[in-house]
C-alpha positions, 0 to 999 in steps of 0.5 A: 850972785849965787855965792852972795845969795848963799852968803846972806842966807847963811848969815840969817840962819847963823843969827837965828840959830844963835839967838834960838840957843841951838847946839853949838854942834848943830850950828858948827855943822850948818857953818861947814856946810855952808863953806863947803858949798862956797868952795865950789865957786872959787879957785884955790890952792890945794890943801896939804891932803889934796896935794899929797893925793894928787901927787901920790897919783902922779908919782905912779907915772912919773916918780920923782919927776914931779918936781920938773912940773913945778920947777921949770925954765920958762916960769913958775907953775902951780896947781889950783883947785876950781869946781873939784878939778885941779888945773896946772897954771903958770903964775903969769896967767893965774894972775890975768885970771884974777881979772875974771869972776870966779862965779863966770870962771870955767876953766884956766891952764890945763886940767890934770884931773878931779877929786871924786866925792869921796876925795879920790883923785882921777886923772884926766887925759888932758894931762898926757902931755905933761906925763909922757915926757917924764914917764918912767914906764912905758908900753908900746901897742902894735897898730892893730891894737891902737883902735881898740885902746882908743876905744877905751879897751884894755891892752891884751898881749896880742896887741903888746909891741914893747914894754919898759924893762922891770916894769912891776905889776900895777905900775902906771905907764904911759901907753904909745903907738910903735911910732912913739905917739902917746895915746894914753895911760894905764896901769900894768896888769902884768909885769915885764916878766909875766908879759913874756909868759901870758897867753895872747888874750890876757890883759897886760895893761888896765885902761885909764885913759885915751885920746880917743876921749877927746871925742867921746867925753868932750864935755866933761874933760874941762 
């Protein structure tokens, strides 16, 4: 209904503007604005630029293992954009989702993250189950530091249990408990070598997301 009203309004404005001989640039601006609004009401494949932006973010955590997300033995999977959020979904489920009107579709598949207003891609904690198996660089936190991380805090040297060898500064890392349970992900504030020298209160991992968000941010994850 909303989509139809916007489209109807656009057709009226378009007809009126052309009859009044308004500048072409203004007409194009109106057309582009309406198309942008309509894009919020439909699920679609990512553009080349959106795909590049998202894959650059994913590659910081899983490198070339991105291809393993698409080429899977259990079927074909793809990424789709809906309401600024990127969903990871099997083609089988995607076909079933076409039976639901786009205006009523809330989410489908697994939400990997969302694009901000400045077109930057932000990974959500809901992507953790797919990042963890393919992560190239990992950090393990001590039991006493788990709760702090799960409340959204950075990891300090005093709470660092282990870190993958040759981890570079600002490298994306998946954070685990000492029992190898994935807790979230972040960005290495120090390289592996630097972690051995810094004082106990220095930040070694910048927090990005943690499983505590399933409680803290339940309404905004999907």
